[in-house]
N, C-alpha and C positions, 0 to 999 in steps of 0.2 A: 504494500500500500504506500510505502514511502516513495517508490518510483513514480507513482501517479501524482503524488503531491509535488514532487520535483518538476514533473512535466507541466503541471498547472502553473507553478510559480515561474518557470522559464518561459512558458507561453505568454503569461501576463506581462513579464518583463519585456519580452520581444515586442508585443503589441503596443505597449505604452512608450518604450524608449527607443526602439530601433525602426519601427515602421513610420514612413512619412505619409501622413494622411493628407488627402487633397483639401484645399480650402473650400469654403462654401461656394465661392465664385467659380472655381474650377469644376466643382460638382454640378453646378447649374449649367455650365457650358457643355459638359459631357452629356447631361441629360437632354439638352436641346438637340445635340447631334444625334443621339439615339432616337429621339422622337421623330426627327425629320427623316432619318434613314428608314425607320419603320413605316412611316407614311408613304415614302417613295416606293418601298417594296410592296406595300399593300396595294397601291395604285397600279403597279406593274402586274401583280397577280390578278387584280380586277380586270385590267385591260386584256390580259391573256384569256381570262374566262369569257369575256365578251366576244373576242375574236374567234377562239377555238370552240366555244360552246360549253355550257354547263351540264349538258346531257339531261335536260328535263324534257317533259313531254311537249312543252310549248315553245321552248327556246333552245336552239341548237347552235347559237353563235352566228356571227356574220358569215363564216365559211359555210355553215349548214344552210343558211338562208340563200347564199349564192348557188350552192349545189342544188337546192330545191328549184331555183329559177331555171337552171340549166337543164336539169333532168326531169 
């Protein structure tokens, strides 16, 4: 059990004294970057869904629409 205690003490010491934590401003800017990237990826997936179809009974995407027009 003493090894576990040493592990907890050394982990606490490392987290408090050796880790450099980001400032609130850095954290905000990183969160904005993640939010914007997530939005862009979501829009890309949505666009791909629209173009290639979502395989529902009423909507098969723009390509499905064009295939129905041709065939």
